[in-house]
Backbone bond lengths (Angstrom), bond angles and torsions (degrees), N, CA, C in turn:
res aa  C-N    CA-C-N  psi(-1)  N-CA   C-N-CA  omega(-1)  CA-C   N-CA-C  phi
1 M - - - 1.454 - - 1.539 109.37 -
2 K 1.320 115.92 130.13 1.460 121.27 179.56 1.516 109.26 -80.21
3 P 1.357 116.89 144.24 1.467 119.44 176.07 1.529 109.52 -70.45
4 P 1.332 117.67 156.53 1.468 120.11 178.04 1.527 111.52 -59.06
5 S 1.331 116.50 148.65 1.463 120.84 -175.03 1.510 113.30 -68.11
6 Y 1.323 118.88 -20.21 1.458 120.11 -178.97 1.534 112.61 -75.24
7 L 1.302 118.94 -10.47 1.467 120.53 -177.74 1.514 112.42 -61.01
8 W 1.304 118.48 -38.74 1.460 119.78 179.71 1.523 110.76 -67.83
9 Q 1.320 117.84 -31.53 1.458 119.79 177.09 1.527 110.84 -69.59
10 M 1.312 116.09 -39.96 1.461 119.96 176.68 1.525 110.59 -66.92
11 W 1.337 117.74 -33.95 1.448 120.80 176.10 1.520 110.14 -58.50
12 I 1.338 116.41 -42.44 1.476 120.77 178.65 1.518 110.39 -59.73
13 I 1.330 117.07 -48.04 1.458 121.63 -178.40 1.523 112.45 -66.43
14 I 1.342 115.50 -52.22 1.461 120.30 -170.50 1.533 112.29 -81.51
15 C 1.306 117.89 -43.62 1.458 120.48 -172.51 1.532 114.06 -95.72
16 F 1.320 117.02 -41.05 1.467 119.11 -175.33 1.531 110.67 -86.60
17 L 1.325 117.99 -58.29 1.463 120.19 -175.63 1.519 113.45 -64.77
18 S 1.323 116.96 -30.34 1.470 118.48 -179.25 1.525 112.01 -65.12
19 L 1.333 118.00 -20.10 1.461 122.57 177.70 1.527 113.01 -85.85
20 I 1.327 117.29 -13.09 1.456 122.23 -179.49 1.520 107.33 -92.55
21 P 1.325 118.47 121.74 1.485 119.41 177.40 1.533 110.42 -64.90
22 Q 1.331 114.13 150.67 1.474 119.18 177.82 1.541 109.02 -59.85
23 N 1.310 115.24 141.40 1.474 125.16 -179.47 1.530 113.44 68.75
24 K 1.323 117.88 15.18 1.462 121.72 174.00 1.525 107.85 -106.19
25 T 1.316 115.72 158.07 1.444 120.86 -177.56 1.517 112.02 -104.24
26 F 1.319 113.94 160.42 1.463 122.18 171.73 1.519 107.90 -143.85
27 S 1.307 115.77 159.56 1.458 119.72 179.97 1.529 110.14 -98.45
28 M 1.295 114.21 156.38 1.472 119.92 175.36 1.530 109.10 -61.38
29 Q 1.328 116.64 -37.24 1.463 120.10 -179.43 1.528 110.74 -65.08
30 S 1.327 118.45 -35.46 1.473 119.01 177.89 1.532 110.67 -66.18
31 L 1.334 117.25 -36.42 1.465 120.68 175.48 1.531 109.98 -65.40
32 I 1.299 117.10 -46.67 1.467 120.68 179.86 1.524 110.53 -60.33
33 N 1.329 117.39 -44.27 1.467 120.11 179.52 1.524 111.89 -63.23
34 A 1.344 117.15 -43.13 1.461 120.37 -179.98 1.538 110.00 -65.64
35 F 1.322 117.13 -39.59 1.443 120.10 179.96 1.527 111.59 -68.68
36 Q 1.314 116.50 -34.13 1.462 120.89 175.93 1.525 111.02 -60.88
37 Q 1.319 116.81 -36.09 1.463 120.73 177.11 1.532 110.93 -63.94
38 V 1.313 116.19 -37.72 1.469 121.35 177.24 1.510 110.90 -65.89
39 I 1.318 115.62 -40.22 1.488 120.93 177.32 1.512 109.79 -66.18
40 D 1.349 116.34 -45.67 1.465 120.72 -178.69 1.529 111.52 -62.58
41 A 1.339 116.88 -32.55 1.458 120.75 178.26 1.518 112.06 -81.08
42 T 1.341 116.24 2.07 1.475 124.80 -179.08 1.531 113.13 56.74
43 L 1.340 115.21 31.18 1.456 119.20 173.58 1.526 111.28 -78.77
44 I 1.327 115.24 -29.25 1.468 122.44 175.57 1.510 107.15 -132.55
45 K 1.323 115.55 131.47 1.449 120.92 179.73 1.514 109.79 -98.12
46 V 1.305 117.02 131.64 1.464 122.49 179.42 1.514 107.97 -87.85
47 R 1.303 115.56 133.84 1.469 121.08 177.31 1.507 109.78 -70.78
48 N 1.296 117.00 138.75 1.449 120.97 174.98 1.502 109.32 -84.11
49 G 1.315 115.69 140.51 1.449 119.19 178.74 1.522 110.11 -176.66
50 P 1.316 116.61 175.88 1.462 120.61 -174.96 1.535 113.11 -65.59
51 H 1.337 118.12 -23.23 1.477 120.94 -178.09 1.523 112.29 -92.69
52 N 1.291 117.85 1.67 1.466 120.13 -175.22 1.521 111.87 -108.25
53 I 1.300 116.96 38.58 1.435 122.27 178.85 1.533 108.98 -78.45
54 Q 1.331 116.99 120.24 1.464 124.42 179.36 1.522 111.72 51.49
55 G 1.319 117.50 40.12 1.474 120.84 173.86 1.514 114.98 79.33
56 E 1.332 118.45 2.50 1.452 120.37 -178.52 1.526 111.20 -61.86
57 G 1.338 117.32 -37.03 1.457 120.13 179.15 1.520 111.27 -67.29
58 V 1.334 115.83 -37.71 1.468 120.43 178.55 1.531 109.32 -64.36
59 S 1.321 117.06 -48.18 1.454 120.38 -179.30 1.528 111.38 -61.15
60 A 1.314 117.12 -41.17 1.469 121.41 179.47 1.512 110.77 -66.31
61 A 1.326 117.92 -40.17 1.456 121.02 178.13 1.534 111.06 -64.70
62 L 1.323 116.22 -44.39 1.470 119.78 178.56 1.527 110.77 -62.64
63 K 1.330 116.93 -43.77 1.461 121.27 178.93 1.516 110.62 -62.75
64 G 1.326 117.02 -41.02 1.473 120.07 178.99 1.513 111.30 -62.15
65 Y 1.333 117.50 -41.55 1.461 120.43 -179.62 1.534 109.98 -69.95
66 I 1.323 117.59 -40.22 1.456 120.11 177.12 1.538 110.31 -61.87
67 D 1.325 116.55 -39.28 1.488 119.86 176.45 1.529 110.66 -60.15
68 Q 1.329 117.64 -38.18 1.472 120.59 177.76 1.537 109.44 -66.10
69 L 1.309 117.85 -40.62 1.471 120.58 178.53 1.511 111.38 -65.99
70 V 1.334 117.97 -29.95 1.460 121.59 173.28 1.518 109.48 -67.66
71 R 1.320 117.10 -45.44 1.488 120.78 178.75 1.511 111.74 -60.87
72 L 1.348 115.81 -33.01 1.473 120.06 179.60 1.520 112.14 -85.80
73 K 1.309 117.05 2.04 1.463 123.92 178.41 1.526 113.85 63.41
74 V 1.342 115.08 28.88 1.459 121.23 169.41 1.517 108.46 -79.66
75 L 1.344 114.50 -36.09 1.461 122.23 179.51 1.513 109.95 -124.77
76 K 1.305 115.61 156.19 1.477 122.05 171.54 1.516 106.98 -116.46
77 E 1.318 116.54 131.14 1.442 121.04 179.54 1.527 109.55 -87.90
78 W 1.316 117.00 124.55 1.459 121.83 177.65 1.528 110.63 -94.40
79 D 1.281 116.37 -35.73 1.445 122.20 172.65 1.517 106.56 -159.70
80 N 1.273 119.48 -170.99 1.464 121.13 -175.37 1.522 112.52 -68.75
81 E 1.320 118.38 -13.68 1.445 121.65 -174.63 1.536 114.08 -121.81
82 R 1.329 120.12 -5.13 1.467 122.41 -175.02 1.532 109.66 -131.67
83 Y 1.345 114.52 135.48 1.448 121.51 -177.65 1.507 109.42 -133.31
84 E 1.335 116.46 146.65 1.462 122.78 175.62 1.511 109.40 -107.10
85 K 1.311 117.00 133.14 1.459 120.78 177.56 1.532 107.80 -82.52
86 L 1.327 116.77 120.39 1.465 121.30 -179.49 1.519 111.32 -89.22
87 Y 1.308 118.01 -36.86 1.463 121.71 175.12 1.516 109.93 -161.00
88 Q 1.329 115.79 164.71 1.450 122.37 179.60 1.531 108.52 -98.14
89 P 1.329 118.54 114.30 1.460 120.83 177.80 1.533 110.70 -61.57
90 E 1.319 114.46 144.50 1.476 120.35 176.33 1.514 109.39 -88.04
91 V 1.316 115.43 146.25 1.471 120.99 175.74 1.530 104.95 -113.37
92 H 1.335 115.16 114.05 1.462 121.06 -178.60 1.521 111.10 -86.50
93 Q 1.305 115.51 148.50 1.451 119.92 -179.50 1.541 111.84 -96.40
94 Q 1.308 117.88 -17.31 1.448 119.98 -178.57 1.519 110.33 -86.71
95 V 1.322 116.71 130.39 1.455 122.40 -175.42 1.523 111.13 -59.72
96 E 1.297 117.60 -41.69 1.473 120.47 -178.09 1.523 111.09 -61.68
97 Q 1.346 116.87 -41.89 1.454 119.78 179.91 1.517 110.23 -69.43
98 C 1.308 118.03 -37.91 1.473 121.32 177.92 1.528 110.78 -62.36
99 T 1.335 116.48 -44.23 1.462 121.59 179.60 1.529 110.43 -61.97
100 K 1.334 116.54 -44.21 1.468 120.77 179.32 1.529 109.77 -62.10
101 N 1.323 117.04 -45.66 1.455 120.82 -179.90 1.532 111.55 -63.65
102 D 1.318 117.45 -39.66 1.467 121.57 177.95 1.520 110.50 -60.05
103 H 1.315 118.10 -43.48 1.467 121.44 179.21 1.540 110.95 -64.61
104 E 1.313 117.24 -40.43 1.461 120.90 178.93 1.532 110.32 -64.86
105 I 1.306 116.17 -43.95 1.473 119.93 -179.88 1.520 111.70 -65.24
106 L 1.337 116.20 -42.88 1.472 118.84 177.40 1.526 111.37 -59.34
107 G 1.340 116.14 -38.71 1.445 120.34 178.33 1.530 112.75 -62.30
108 K 1.343 116.34 -34.19 1.465 121.13 178.66 1.527 111.41 -74.49
109 L 1.319 117.15 -30.07 1.468 120.76 -176.06 1.530 113.39 -85.00
110 V 1.308 117.19 -19.88 1.466 120.52 -176.30 1.500 111.14 -82.89
């Protein structure tokens, strides 16, 4: 059974971004390298497909999610390869709060 696709997005929020101090920058390459370690450790399995040739699909997916975090003002883009963390998103444990937050975020992205 494959893990849900949102797990890699939560990995970015909980494991990667939590290590970056607020108002500090990181490179897209550092995110790709860290995520590759997660893949190599088989914690997350990458789907095989025509867009996943030599990790291109992984890089595009990570970039797409980072672009969403920029739109949500979690990150600030300095250039195509460097991002500043503006704040650390909270992860709520209560389903009702998660559902409310999801609706608010969808409203911002549409």
